[in-house]
C-alpha positions as a Markdown table, in Angstrom:
| # | Residue | x | y | z |
|---|---|---|---|---|
| 1 | Met | -11.9 | 23.2 | 8.3 |
| 2 | Ala | -11.4 | 19.9 | 6.5 |
| 3 | Lys | -13.1 | 19.1 | 3.2 |
| 4 | Pro | -15.3 | 16.0 | 3.1 |
| 5 | Ile | -13.8 | 12.9 | 1.5 |
| 6 | Lys | -15.7 | 11.6 | -1.5 |
| 7 | Ile | -16.9 | 8.0 | -1.6 |
| 8 | Thr | -14.6 | 5.7 | -3.5 |
| 9 | Pro | -16.5 | 4.4 | -6.6 |
| 10 | Thr | -17.0 | 0.6 | -7.0 |
| 11 | Leu | -15.1 | -1.0 | -9.8 |
| 12 | Lys | -17.3 | -2.9 | -12.3 |
| 13 | Gly | -16.8 | -4.8 | -15.5 |
| 14 | Lys | -13.5 | -4.7 | -17.3 |
| 15 | Asp | -12.0 | -2.3 | -14.7 |
| 16 | Ala | -12.7 | -4.8 | -11.9 |
| 17 | Val | -11.2 | -7.7 | -13.9 |
| 18 | Arg | -8.1 | -5.7 | -14.7 |
| 19 | Phe | -7.7 | -4.6 | -11.0 |
| 20 | Leu | -7.9 | -8.2 | -9.8 |
| 21 | Lys | -5.5 | -9.4 | -12.5 |
| 22 | Gln | -3.0 | -6.7 | -11.4 |
| 23 | Ile | -3.3 | -7.8 | -7.7 |
| 24 | Glu | -2.5 | -11.4 | -8.7 |
| 25 | Glu | 0.5 | -10.3 | -10.8 |
| 26 | Asn | 1.9 | -8.2 | -8.0 |
| 27 | Lys | 1.6 | -11.1 | -5.5 |
| 28 | Ser | 3.9 | -13.3 | -7.7 |
| 29 | Ala | 6.3 | -10.5 | -8.7 |
| 30 | Pro | 9.9 | -10.8 | -7.4 |
| 31 | Lys | 10.5 | -8.7 | -4.3 |
| 32 | Asp | 13.5 | -6.4 | -3.8 |
| 33 | Glu | 14.8 | -7.6 | -0.5 |
| 34 | Ala | 17.1 | -4.5 | -0.1 |
| 35 | Lys | 14.0 | -2.2 | -0.5 |
| 36 | Leu | 12.0 | -4.3 | 1.9 |
| 37 | Glu | 14.8 | -4.0 | 4.5 |
| 38 | Glu | 15.0 | -0.2 | 4.0 |
| 39 | Ile | 11.2 | 0.0 | 4.6 |
| 40 | Arg | 11.5 | -2.1 | 7.7 |
| 41 | Lys | 14.3 | 0.1 | 9.1 |
| 42 | Asp | 12.3 | 3.3 | 8.4 |
| 43 | Ala | 9.2 | 1.8 | 10.1 |
| 44 | Tyr | 11.3 | 0.9 | 13.1 |
| 45 | Ile | 12.6 | 4.4 | 13.4 |
| 46 | Leu | 9.1 | 5.9 | 13.0 |
| 47 | Asn | 7.7 | 3.5 | 15.6 |
| 48 | Ser | 10.4 | 4.4 | 18.1 |
| 49 | Ile | 9.7 | 8.1 | 17.6 |
| 50 | Leu | 6.0 | 7.6 | 18.3 |
| 51 | Arg | 6.7 | 5.5 | 21.4 |
| 52 | Lys | 8.8 | 8.4 | 22.9 |
| 53 | Gly | 6.0 | 11.0 | 22.5 |
């Protein structure tokens, strides 16, 4: 039998500010095109496996 999942706590104060700042920094961070292409290939393979089943 599965265990119940706990509710995710709401971020408040400095934690919330830090979290939002990290999101903005990640949006503008340079992206590794080779890594993105690898992820796309893997997603395509997984998708094709799921369609067969």
